[in-house]
C-alpha positions as CSV (number, residue, x, y, z in Angstrom):
1,M,-9.7,28.0,26.7
2,M,-6.0,27.1,26.0
3,L,-5.9,24.9,29.0
4,Y,-9.2,23.3,28.0
5,L,-7.9,22.3,24.6
6,L,-4.9,20.7,26.1
7,C,-6.6,18.9,28.8
8,H,-10.1,18.0,27.9
9,D,-9.2,14.5,26.8
10,V,-7.9,13.5,30.2
11,L,-9.3,15.7,32.8
12,P,-12.8,15.7,34.4
13,L,-14.7,19.0,33.9
14,V,-17.3,20.5,36.2
15,F,-19.2,23.4,34.7
16,L,-20.1,25.9,37.4
17,S,-21.7,29.3,36.7
18,G,-20.5,29.1,33.0
19,E,-16.9,28.5,33.9
20,I,-14.8,25.4,33.7
21,Q,-13.4,24.3,36.9
22,F,-10.4,21.9,37.1
23,S,-9.0,19.8,40.1
24,T,-5.7,21.5,41.0
25,Q,-4.4,18.2,42.2
26,I,-5.1,16.5,38.9
27,I,-3.7,19.4,36.9
28,E,-0.4,19.3,38.8
29,R,-0.2,15.5,38.6
30,R,-0.4,15.7,34.9
31,G,2.3,18.5,34.6
32,L,-0.1,21.0,33.4
33,A,0.4,23.7,36.0
34,L,3.2,24.9,33.9
35,I,0.9,25.4,30.9
36,E,-1.6,27.2,33.2
37,Q,1.2,29.7,34.2
38,K,2.1,30.1,30.5
39,E,5.7,29.0,31.3
40,F,5.5,26.0,29.0
41,I,3.9,25.6,25.5
42,V,3.3,22.2,24.0
43,D,3.9,22.8,20.4
44,S,6.5,20.3,19.3
45,I,7.0,16.6,19.7
46,F,9.9,17.2,22.2
47,D,7.7,19.4,24.3
48,Y,5.0,16.8,24.2
49,I,7.3,14.2,25.4
50,K,8.1,16.2,28.5
51,W,4.5,17.2,29.0
52,R,2.9,13.9,28.8
53,G,5.8,11.8,29.9
54,D,4.7,11.2,33.5
55,L,1.6,9.3,32.4
56,S,1.8,5.6,31.3
57,F,-0.4,4.4,28.5
58,S,-2.5,2.5,31.1
59,E,-3.4,6.0,32.6
60,N,-3.8,7.9,29.3
61,T,-4.0,6.0,26.0
62,V,-2.6,6.6,22.6
63,N,-3.2,10.0,20.8
64,E,-2.1,11.5,17.4
65,I,1.3,12.6,18.7
66,D,2.2,9.3,20.2
67,N,1.2,7.9,16.8
68,M,3.9,10.0,15.0
69,I,6.5,9.3,17.8
70,F,6.3,5.6,17.3
71,N,6.1,5.9,13.5
72,M,9.3,8.0,13.5
73,L,11.0,5.6,15.9
74,V,10.5,2.7,13.6
75,Y,13.3,4.2,11.4
76,I,15.7,3.2,14.1
77,D,17.6,0.0,13.2
78,F,16.4,-2.3,16.1
79,D,17.9,-5.3,14.3
80,K,21.2,-5.5,16.3
81,I,19.4,-4.8,19.6
82,G,16.9,-7.6,18.8
83,K,19.6,-10.2,18.0
84,E,21.4,-9.4,21.4
85,N,18.1,-9.9,23.2
86,S,16.3,-12.4,21.0
87,E,14.8,-14.4,23.9
88,N,12.7,-11.5,25.5
89,N,11.1,-8.2,24.7
90,I,13.3,-5.3,25.5
91,D,12.3,-2.0,27.0
92,L,13.1,1.3,25.1
93,K,15.4,2.5,27.9
94,T,17.6,-0.5,27.5
95,A,17.3,-0.5,23.7
96,E,18.5,3.3,23.7
97,K,21.6,2.3,25.7
98,I,22.5,-0.6,23.5
99,Y,21.9,1.5,20.3
100,F,24.0,4.5,21.2
101,S,26.7,2.3,22.8
102,D,27.7,1.7,19.2
103,K,29.3,5.2,18.2
104,E,28.9,4.4,14.5
105,N,25.1,4.6,15.1
106,E,25.5,8.3,16.0
107,E,27.0,9.1,12.7
108,K,24.7,6.9,10.7
109,K,22.4,8.7,8.4
110,I,19.0,7.1,7.8
111,G,18.2,8.9,4.6
112,I,18.1,12.3,2.9
113,I,14.5,13.0,3.5
114,I,14.4,11.2,6.9
115,P,15.1,13.6,9.8
116,T,17.9,11.5,11.3
117,Q,19.1,13.7,14.0
118,K,15.6,14.6,15.2
119,I,14.8,10.9,15.5
120,Y,18.0,10.2,17.5
121,K,17.2,13.3,19.8
122,M,13.6,12.0,20.3
123,F,14.9,8.5,21.1
124,R,17.2,9.9,23.9
125,E,14.4,12.1,25.2
126,M,11.7,9.5,25.3
127,V,13.6,7.2,27.6
128,K,13.8,9.8,30.4
129,Y,10.1,9.6,30.9
130,R,8.0,6.8,32.3
131,R,5.4,6.8,29.5
132,F,8.0,5.7,27.0
133,A,10.8,4.2,28.9
134,E,8.8,1.3,30.0
135,V,7.5,0.5,26.5
136,E,8.8,-2.7,25.2
137,V,10.1,-3.6,21.7
138,S,9.5,-6.8,19.8
139,D,9.4,-8.6,16.5
140,F,11.6,-6.4,14.5
141,V,11.7,-7.3,10.9
142,N,13.9,-5.6,8.2
143,D,13.9,-7.2,4.8
144,I,15.2,-5.8,1.6
145,S,15.4,-7.5,-1.9
146,I,16.8,-5.7,-4.9
147,E,16.0,-8.7,-7.2
148,N,12.3,-8.8,-6.0
149,E,12.0,-5.1,-5.7
150,Y,10.8,-4.7,-2.1
151,Q,11.7,-3.0,1.1
152,F,9.7,-4.0,4.3
153,C,10.3,-3.1,7.9
154,A,8.1,-3.4,11.0
155,V,8.3,-3.4,14.7
156,T,5.8,-3.9,17.6
157,F,5.8,-1.6,20.6
158,H,4.2,-3.0,23.8
159,L,2.5,0.0,25.6
160,S,0.9,-1.9,28.5
161,D,-0.4,-5.4,29.4
162,K,-3.4,-4.8,27.2
163,L,-2.2,-2.5,24.4
164,M,0.3,-2.7,21.5
165,F,1.2,-0.5,18.6
166,V,2.3,-2.1,15.4
167,S,4.4,0.2,13.3
168,F,5.5,-0.1,9.7
169,R,8.5,1.8,8.4
170,G,8.1,4.1,5.4
171,T,10.5,4.2,2.4
172,D,14.0,4.6,3.6
173,D,17.0,5.7,1.5
174,T,17.2,2.7,-0.7
175,I,16.4,3.0,-4.3
176,V,14.7,-0.4,-4.3
177,G,12.4,1.0,-1.6
178,W,11.5,3.9,-4.0
179,H,11.1,1.5,-6.8
180,E,8.4,-0.6,-4.9
181,D,6.6,2.7,-4.1
182,F,6.3,3.4,-7.8
183,N,5.3,-0.2,-8.4
184,L,2.0,0.7,-6.5
185,S,0.9,2.5,-9.6
186,Y,0.3,-0.7,-11.6
187,I,0.6,-3.7,-9.2
188,K,-2.5,-4.6,-7.3
189,A,-0.5,-5.7,-4.2
190,V,3.1,-5.1,-3.9
191,P,5.4,-7.7,-1.8
192,S,5.5,-5.2,1.2
193,Q,1.8,-4.9,1.3
194,R,1.4,-8.8,1.4
195,F,4.2,-9.0,4.1
196,S,2.3,-6.4,6.2
197,V,-0.8,-8.6,6.4
198,E,1.3,-11.6,7.4
199,Y,3.2,-9.5,10.0
200,L,0.1,-8.1,11.6
201,N,-1.7,-11.6,11.8
202,K,1.5,-13.1,13.3
203,V,2.2,-10.5,16.1
204,A,-1.6,-10.1,16.9
205,S,-1.8,-13.9,17.2
206,K,1.4,-14.0,19.4
207,Y,-0.2,-11.5,21.9
208,P,-3.9,-12.4,21.9
209,E,-4.6,-10.6,25.1
210,K,-3.8,-7.1,23.5
211,N,-5.7,-4.5,21.6
212,I,-4.0,-2.9,18.8
213,Y,-3.0,0.4,17.2
214,V,-1.5,0.2,13.7
215,G,0.4,3.0,11.9
216,G,3.1,4.1,9.6
217,H,4.7,7.1,8.0
218,S,5.0,7.4,4.2
219,K,4.8,4.0,2.6
220,G,4.4,2.6,6.1
221,G,1.1,4.3,6.5
222,N,-0.1,2.6,3.4
223,L,1.1,-0.7,4.8
224,A,-0.7,0.1,8.1
225,V,-4.0,0.6,6.3
226,Y,-3.6,-2.3,3.9
227,S,-2.8,-4.8,6.7
228,A,-5.7,-3.7,8.8
229,V,-8.1,-4.0,5.9
230,H,-6.8,-7.4,4.8
231,C,-5.9,-9.2,8.2
232,D,-8.0,-11.9,9.7
233,N,-11.4,-11.0,11.0
234,C,-10.5,-12.0,14.5
235,I,-7.6,-9.6,14.5
236,K,-9.7,-6.7,13.1
237,E,-12.0,-6.9,16.0
238,R,-9.0,-5.9,18.3
239,I,-7.9,-2.9,16.2
240,I,-8.7,0.4,17.8
241,K,-7.3,2.8,15.3
242,V,-5.1,2.9,12.2
243,Y,-2.9,5.9,11.3
244,N,-1.6,6.7,7.9
245,N,0.8,9.7,8.2
246,D,1.3,11.3,4.6
247,G,1.3,7.9,3.0
248,P,0.2,6.9,-0.5
249,G,-3.4,5.9,-0.9
250,F,-5.1,3.1,-2.8
251,S,-6.9,2.3,-6.0
252,E,-10.7,3.2,-6.2
253,E,-11.4,-0.4,-6.3
254,M,-10.0,-1.0,-2.8
255,I,-11.5,2.2,-1.4
256,Q,-15.0,1.0,-2.4
257,S,-14.5,-2.5,-1.2
258,D,-16.5,-3.9,1.8
259,A,-13.4,-4.6,3.7
260,Y,-12.2,-1.0,3.5
261,K,-15.5,0.4,4.4
262,E,-15.7,-1.9,7.3
263,M,-12.4,-0.5,8.7
264,E,-13.0,3.1,7.5
265,K,-14.2,4.6,10.8
266,R,-11.1,3.6,12.5
267,L,-8.8,5.0,9.7
268,V,-7.0,8.3,10.2
269,N,-5.3,9.8,7.1
270,F,-3.1,12.7,7.9
271,V,-1.5,14.9,5.1
272,P,0.2,18.3,5.4
273,Q,-1.2,21.2,3.4
274,S,1.2,20.9,0.4
275,S,1.4,17.0,0.5
276,M,3.1,15.3,-2.4
277,V,3.4,11.6,-1.2
278,G,0.0,11.6,0.4
279,M,-1.6,12.8,-2.8
280,M,-0.7,9.7,-4.5
281,F,-3.9,7.5,-5.2
282,S,-7.1,7.7,-3.2
283,H,-7.7,7.8,0.5
284,G,-11.3,8.6,1.2
285,K,-11.4,11.1,4.0
286,I,-8.2,13.0,5.0
287,K,-7.4,15.3,7.8
288,I,-5.1,18.2,6.8
289,V,-2.5,19.2,9.2
290,K,-0.3,22.4,9.3
291,S,3.4,21.9,8.5
292,R,6.2,24.6,9.3
293,Q,8.0,23.3,6.2
294,K,7.7,23.8,2.4
295,G,7.3,21.5,-0.5
296,I,8.5,17.9,-0.1
297,F,10.0,18.6,3.3
298,Q,6.4,18.8,4.7
299,H,6.8,15.0,4.6
300,D,8.9,15.4,7.8
301,G,6.5,14.5,10.7
302,F,8.5,16.8,13.1
303,S,7.5,19.8,11.0
304,W,3.8,19.2,11.7
305,E,2.4,21.8,14.2
306,L,0.8,20.5,17.3
307,Y,-1.2,21.8,20.3
308,G,-0.9,19.3,23.2
309,P,-2.1,15.9,22.2
310,R,-3.3,17.0,18.7
311,F,-2.0,18.2,15.4
312,I,-3.3,21.6,14.4
313,R,-5.8,21.2,11.5
314,L,-6.3,23.2,8.4
315,E,-9.6,23.4,6.4
316,K,-8.1,22.8,3.0
317,L,-4.9,21.9,1.0
318,S,-2.7,24.8,-0.1
319,N,-2.6,25.8,-3.8
320,R,0.5,23.7,-4.1
321,G,-1.2,20.7,-2.5
322,V,-4.2,20.9,-4.8
323,K,-1.8,21.1,-7.8
324,N,0.2,18.1,-6.6
325,E,-3.0,16.2,-6.4
326,R,-4.3,17.1,-9.9
327,Q,-1.0,16.5,-11.5
328,F,-0.7,13.0,-10.1
329,K,-4.3,12.2,-11.1
330,A,-3.7,13.7,-14.6
331,S,-0.5,11.7,-15.1
332,M,-2.2,8.4,-14.0
333,S,-5.2,9.0,-16.2
334,R,-3.1,9.4,-19.2
335,M,-1.3,6.0,-18.8
336,S,-2.7,2.5,-18.9
337,L,-1.4,0.0,-16.4
338,E,1.1,-1.3,-19.1
339,D,2.3,2.2,-19.8
340,R,2.9,2.8,-16.0
341,Q,4.8,-0.4,-15.8
342,K,7.0,0.6,-18.7
343,F,7.5,4.0,-17.4
344,V,8.5,2.8,-13.9
345,T,10.8,0.0,-15.2
346,M,12.6,2.4,-17.6
347,F,13.1,5.1,-14.9
348,F,14.6,2.8,-12.5
349,D,16.7,1.0,-15.0
350,I,18.2,4.4,-15.9
351,L,18.6,5.2,-12.3
352,G,20.4,1.9,-11.8
353,E,22.9,2.7,-14.4
354,T,24.3,5.2,-12.1
355,G,25.5,2.4,-9.8
356,A,23.8,4.1,-6.7
357,K,22.0,1.8,-4.3
358,T,20.7,4.6,-2.2
359,L,19.5,8.2,-2.8
360,E,22.5,9.3,-0.7
361,E,24.9,7.8,-3.2
362,L,23.3,9.7,-6.2
363,T,25.6,12.5,-7.4
364,E,24.8,15.7,-9.1
365,S,26.5,14.7,-12.4
366,S,24.8,11.3,-12.4
367,L,21.4,13.0,-12.1
368,K,22.1,15.6,-14.7
369,N,23.3,12.8,-17.0
370,I,19.9,11.1,-16.6
371,S,18.2,14.2,-17.8
372,V,20.3,14.2,-21.0
373,V,19.6,10.5,-21.5
374,L,15.8,11.0,-21.1
375,K,15.8,13.5,-24.1
376,T,17.3,10.8,-26.4
377,I,14.6,8.1,-25.5
378,N,12.1,7.9,-28.4
379,S,9.9,5.2,-26.8
380,L,8.4,7.7,-24.4
381,D,5.7,10.3,-25.3
382,K,6.1,13.9,-24.3
383,P,4.0,13.7,-21.1
384,Q,6.0,10.7,-19.8
385,K,9.3,12.4,-20.6
386,E,8.2,15.5,-18.8
387,M,7.2,13.3,-15.7
388,M,10.6,11.8,-15.7
389,Q,12.3,15.1,-15.9
390,T,10.1,16.3,-13.0
391,L,11.2,13.3,-10.9
392,V,15.0,14.1,-11.7
393,V,14.4,17.8,-10.7
394,K,12.8,16.5,-7.4
395,L,15.8,14.4,-6.6
396,L,18.1,17.3,-7.4
397,D,16.1,19.4,-4.9
398,L,16.3,16.7,-2.3
399,K,20.1,16.4,-2.7
400,G,20.4,20.1,-2.3
401,F,22.0,20.5,-5.8
402,K,19.2,22.8,-6.8
403,K,17.5,25.4,-4.6
404,S,13.8,24.8,-4.3
405,G,11.4,27.4,-5.3
406,K,9.1,29.0,-2.8
407,T,6.2,26.6,-2.1
408,K,3.2,27.4,0.2
């Protein structure tokens, strides 16, 4: 049965006398003989890369784990690589060589909630295998504006002559990126959402012969869905599937729109059992996956448990996940759009007074000073103050200044 679960998406089955028979030649070709002998268990992204690595995307198409791999890889800064090879697309094997030839990149930390070292390890591992080494990278965009309050990053991965994966980066370590996330609570379309539609239309038009997967992690998942729902109709026809990996949702108005419903069957919304980010706003249908981590650290896609080409599902959210969803909805219901704007503006103005441009630059003393300042603000009601205090506590947790409580 274990072998069947791992193989049924790629292997022909013949049912004889109630038993499942596999072609030994096909099993060995796909590297599954090891699994049959119980010497190899595919339960992590790194195991998956080794297991599925001998098959190109022409031989075996994109699955849930490939989705996460590409949506973690977009956190790599392909900017320098792209500038050095601006005339042509570049394969991942060459890109990896260029990236790590700069020793500073090995020490570069992407963010306090982005699993930097795991992404670097994954990048190095991917290029050892045909499935990923031959994938080409193009159209990398990374645009940040403090003045206009947005952070936008995207890249296109060419999987074969007929298939590409458009990936949008989630919120990185920049405070302006987090500011834009909060702006989602009162702005109908934030700048990065508009840019995502422009980007998808542009790259899809540039490669008209290719069908498209679209995805992202965190805010990138939100951008993936938004771009797919709002792109040109001729582009929509070529979209196979859209992945939102623990990203914020949308207003009920958008969820109920004809454009969203038209795309809904192709949307896959993954959230871990105690999701926080994925509980923001509405999604429609969600698929709950099992994470090895606790609390906010379930946001790390590497912590999601998998079995072969699929994430392990759970039937329902944990008690913490349910509480996160209720708290967010209660907070939003208590505030008008005007109140939300005032709340977000004030919080990030206070955060800006610390002088930090990234979460990494925030210090324990600066965060504790914010808590003191919040108590003196009379223009906020009690629930708003409590919400701001909660955000500060979460930041303290992320920075490791305060040990997190046990969260299931």
